[in-house]
N, C-alpha and C positions, 0 to 999 in steps of 0.2 A: 659293883660292876657287872657290865654286861658282857658275857661271852659267848663268841659267834664260832659254833662249829663247822661251818660250812668252809670249803674250800676256798680261796682266793679266786679261782676262773670262774665259781658260778655266781659269785657274788658281782662280779665284773660283767658279767653277763646280762644280769637282772637289771644292774644301773644303767647300762647302755639303752636295754629296752624300754625303761622309764623314761630316760633322756631322749631316746626316738620319738615316744609318743608326745611328749610333751611340746618337742622340736614340731612337730606334724600338727598339734593342735593349735599351737601359734601358727602357724603357716599360714592354715585356713583360716585362722581369725584375722590375720592380716589380710588376705585375699578377700576376705568378705567385705572388709572394712574399705579395698580398694574401689570393689565394684560399685559400694553403696555412695562413695565420695563421687563415682564416675556418674551416677545416674542423677545425684544432687545435680552436678555440672551440666550435665547433657538437658537434662527437663527442661528448661528454662528456653534452652537453643530449639530444641524439636516444638515448643509452643511458640517461639518468635515470629515463625514464616507465617504461620495462619493466624495469627494478630494482626500481622503487618499488614496485611491482603484485606483483613476485614475493615482495620482503620482508612487504607487507602481509596476502598470503595465506599466507605461513609464519606469519606471528606470528596470525593467527588461527587456524589450524590447532592452533598450538601453544597457546593458550587455550582452545579447545575440549578439546583434549585433557588438560588439566589441569584441567576444570571435571569436577565430579560427576554423574556421569548422570544424566538427567533420568526421573523412575519413568513407567511407562505409566497409572497410575490418579491422580486427583487428586480432591479435594474443596475446592470452590471458593464462593464470595458474589458474585454479579454485583449492581451496582446501575446503573440506567440513568433517565435523565432525557431526555424526548422533548419539546419546546415547538413547538405549532404556532401561526404566525401567519395568520391568514385575510385571505387577498390580496383573496377574492370569493366567493361562494357555491360554486364549483367549484374554487378552486384556493387551496391553502395553501401557505408557505414552512417547513421545516421545520428545527429545530436539535437536534441530540441528542448526548448525549454518554454515556461508559460507564466504569465502574472495577469490575476483577474483580480478587477478593482470592483468591490460591491458595496452594499448597504448605500445603494443610491449614488453608488461609484465615489464614496469616500474615504474607503477603509480597503488595505488589502485582504480579501477574503481566501486567497486561494494562490499557492506556488507549485510548479512542477518542473521536474528534471528527469531526463530520460535520455535512454539510448538504442537504438537497435539497427537492423540491417533491411536493406529491400535487395531481394532477388527477381529479375525480372524473365519470365520464361516466356520466350516467343514474343508476338507483339501486340497481346491483349491480355495477360496474364501478369501480375506480381503478387508476389507473398513477403510479408511485413514480419517479423516476429519482434518483439522488443521487451522493454523494461521502463517502469516509470515510476517515480518516488514522490509522492504529493502529501501535502501539508494543507489544511483547510481552516479556515475560522468562521464558519457561517455566522457566528455571532459572540458578543461578548463575552470573553471566560470560556469561552469554548473551541477547543482544538481539536481535530482528526489526523492522525496520521495514518496512512495507506502505502503498500507498497504493491504494484500493481504487474502482472505479466499479462500480455497481450501477443494476438496472432492474428494477421489479416490476410484474406485473399481477397484481391481487387480484379474486376474485369471492366476494361477500358477500350472503347470502339466508335469508331466513326458510323453517323447515321445521316446519311444527306449534307446538308449544313450543319448539323448538330454533333456534339460528342457525348455519348453516354458512358457513365461508370456505376458500377454497383460493387459496395466493397460489404464483405461478411468480417466482421470482428469479433473474437473471442476472448474474453479478459477475465483475469484470475483475480479478483482483491482480495488482499490480505490486510486484514483492520483488527481494531478490536470494537466492540466484542464479538463479532461474528463475520467470518469468511463467507465469499459467495462469488458465484459465477455469472458473467454474465453475457449474451447475445447482442450485437447491434447489427442492422443493418441499415447501410444509406445510399439511396438512390440518387444521382445527380446527372441532370443535364447542363450542359455549355455550350454556348455559340458565339461566336468571334464576330466582333462588330470595328468597324474601324471610324469614328465619328473626328472630323477634321486631320484626317491623316495619324491620327492615333491608334493603335492597336490596343483592342482592349477585348477581355472574354467575360462575357454575361453567363452568371450562374445561378443555378435555384437548386435545393436539395430536400431532402426531408429523410428522418435517421429514426428508427424506430430503437428500444431498448427491451431484452425480454430478459427477467431477472428468474435465475431458478430459485433463490431464496423463498420469493414471493410467488413462484410459479404463476408469473401475470407478468403482461406486457405494462411496462409501469413508466414508460417516459416517451416523449416524441419530440423532435427537434426540427423545426423549418428554418432553411436558411435562404438568403437571396444576398447576391452581391456582385462585385466586379473584381475582373484582375489583370492585372497589369504587368507585362516584361520588360524590365526595361534594358537589360542585356542577358548573356547567357549566364550571369553568375547571381542576378539579383530578380526575383520574381514577388508582387505584393499585392494580397488580396484584402479588401475591405468589403465588410458585410453586415447585415441585421440579422439575429437570428430571435426566433422566438421558442421557448422551451415550455411545455406542460407535464408537469408530474407531479400528483396528487400525494405522494408518498415522502419525498426528499422536504428539507425546509431548509430555505427556501428551495421549493421545487419550479413554480413559475416564473420564468426570467424573459425580462426584454435584454438581449445584449447588442452592442456595437462590438465587432471584431476588427482586429488588425493583425496581418498573419505576413513576417516576410520570409521567405524562402530564399535561402544561400543556394549555392551549388559551387562547392571549392575543387 
């Protein structure tokens, strides 16, 4: 038989210390087990995003390689509708939409929708900020989405029997895989004619594009057409445009365009 000579208070203190150490060890072990379980659950999630990005990139490349090449030249038809709502004598709110039929005028290749404002400063100067959403399908199994912010300053004034206008447009193009900024300058000459009593306006214009991402003048558009004002609410333009662009695909275009300008 074992005889304990130590008094009871000392024995109880020793038992309490030993029990506390055991509880702390058990708590630390449980904490480590929880951390390890958390790492096991989190590890696949941390790798899921880059794996999805790699898989998506590979899939896009595979689809692009499987798609037929986009030709350098195309014949298209452009339809534009522009609606201006007068907020005051100097300010208009603008809505506009565009549909472009390409691949030799057999497929929808481009659709655009946007909003903006027109501020008239005096008789000759106009400022036009705006936003455009663009969806392009230049070829089979190819789709490009773009959001575009633009700001234009235009000068328009009479010169004898002609009217001259010069538009300077800056646009910020937000799209995958590279955002870019472009400057566009369009110079236009108009002349009023009245064959058989019908009031028409003939116009020719040339527009050049400078792209900062390429650090070069990348595109030129030459247009010639005729405009008719039916009443104070509706004016229509019909024109031919030739575009030369050695970087885009398709870049060289023959375009027949029709524009409806509404004033509400």
